[in-house]
C-alpha positions as a Markdown table, in Angstrom:
| # | Residue | x | y | z |
|---|---|---|---|---|
| 1 | Met | -51.1 | 27.8 | 95.2 |
| 2 | Val | -52.5 | 24.4 | 94.0 |
| 3 | Phe | -56.1 | 24.3 | 92.9 |
| 4 | Val | -58.0 | 21.4 | 93.8 |
| 5 | Val | -60.6 | 20.0 | 91.1 |
| 6 | Gly | -62.3 | 16.7 | 91.8 |
| 7 | Gly | -60.6 | 15.8 | 94.7 |
| 8 | Lys | -57.3 | 16.1 | 92.9 |
| 9 | Pro | -54.7 | 18.6 | 92.3 |
| 10 | Glu | -54.1 | 20.3 | 88.9 |
| 11 | Asp | -50.4 | 19.1 | 88.8 |
| 12 | Glu | -51.3 | 15.1 | 89.2 |
| 13 | Arg | -54.4 | 15.5 | 87.1 |
| 14 | Gln | -52.3 | 16.7 | 84.0 |
| 15 | Glu | -49.6 | 14.7 | 85.0 |
| 16 | Glu | -52.1 | 11.4 | 85.0 |
| 17 | Glu | -53.2 | 12.9 | 81.1 |
| 18 | Leu | -49.5 | 13.1 | 80.1 |
| 19 | Trp | -49.0 | 10.0 | 81.2 |
| 20 | Asn | -52.2 | 8.3 | 79.2 |
| 21 | Ile | -51.2 | 10.5 | 76.3 |
| 22 | Ser | -47.6 | 8.7 | 76.2 |
| 23 | Lys | -48.6 | 5.3 | 76.3 |
| 24 | Gln | -51.3 | 5.5 | 73.8 |
| 25 | Ile | -48.5 | 6.7 | 71.8 |
| 26 | Val | -46.0 | 4.3 | 72.6 |
| 27 | Glu | -49.2 | 1.4 | 72.2 |
| 28 | Lys | -49.9 | 2.6 | 68.6 |
| 29 | Ala | -46.2 | 2.7 | 67.8 |
| 30 | Val | -45.3 | -0.8 | 69.0 |
| 31 | Leu | -48.5 | -1.9 | 67.0 |
| 32 | Gln | -47.2 | -0.4 | 64.2 |
| 33 | Ala | -43.7 | -1.8 | 63.8 |
| 34 | Val | -45.7 | -5.1 | 64.7 |
| 35 | Gln | -47.8 | -4.5 | 61.8 |
| 36 | Gln | -45.1 | -3.8 | 59.4 |
| 37 | Tyr | -42.7 | -6.5 | 60.2 |
| 38 | Ser | -45.4 | -8.7 | 59.7 |
| 39 | Gln | -46.1 | -7.2 | 56.4 |
| 40 | Glu | -42.5 | -7.5 | 55.3 |
| 41 | Arg | -42.2 | -10.8 | 56.5 |
| 42 | Lys | -45.2 | -12.4 | 54.5 |
| 43 | Gln | -43.2 | -10.8 | 51.4 |
| 44 | Lys | -40.5 | -12.1 | 52.6 |
| 45 | Glu | -41.7 | -15.3 | 52.4 |
| 46 | Lys | -43.9 | -15.1 | 49.2 |
| 47 | Lys | -41.0 | -14.3 | 47.6 |
| 48 | Ala | -38.6 | -17.1 | 48.7 |
| 49 | Lys | -42.0 | -19.6 | 47.7 |
| 50 | Ala | -41.9 | -18.0 | 44.1 |
| 51 | Lys | -37.9 | -18.6 | 43.9 |
| 52 | Lys | -38.4 | -22.4 | 45.5 |
| 53 | Asp | -41.5 | -22.9 | 42.8 |
| 54 | Ser | -39.6 | -21.4 | 40.2 |
| 55 | Phe | -36.4 | -23.3 | 40.9 |
| 56 | Leu | -38.8 | -26.7 | 40.6 |
| 57 | Gln | -40.3 | -25.4 | 37.9 |
| 58 | Val | -37.0 | -25.6 | 36.3 |
| 59 | Ser | -36.2 | -28.7 | 37.7 |
| 60 | Glu | -39.0 | -30.6 | 36.2 |
| 61 | Cys | -38.5 | -29.1 | 32.6 |
| 62 | Ser | -34.7 | -30.2 | 33.0 |
| 63 | Glu | -35.9 | -33.8 | 34.0 |
| 64 | Gln | -37.9 | -34.0 | 31.3 |
| 65 | Trp | -35.8 | -32.9 | 28.7 |
| 66 | Lys | -33.1 | -35.6 | 30.3 |
| 67 | Lys | -35.8 | -38.3 | 29.3 |
| 68 | Lys | -36.6 | -37.2 | 26.0 |
| 69 | Lys | -32.8 | -37.4 | 24.9 |
C-alpha cells in the first residue's frame, strides 16, 4: 500500500528528506575540514615566520658583534 501526500508517494518524500539531511551533514563536515585546515596552515605560517624572525635577529646580533671587534 502506498500513501500519497502532496502529490508524492510517502517513500519518495522520505527518501528526499534523507537525501537533504545527508547533503547537509556532508556540507557541514567539508566546511569544518576546510576551516580546520585553514587554521592549521595559519598556525604553521606564524611559526615559520617567528622562526625566520628569530633567525634574522640572531644574524643581526652576530653581525653587530663582529663589527664591534
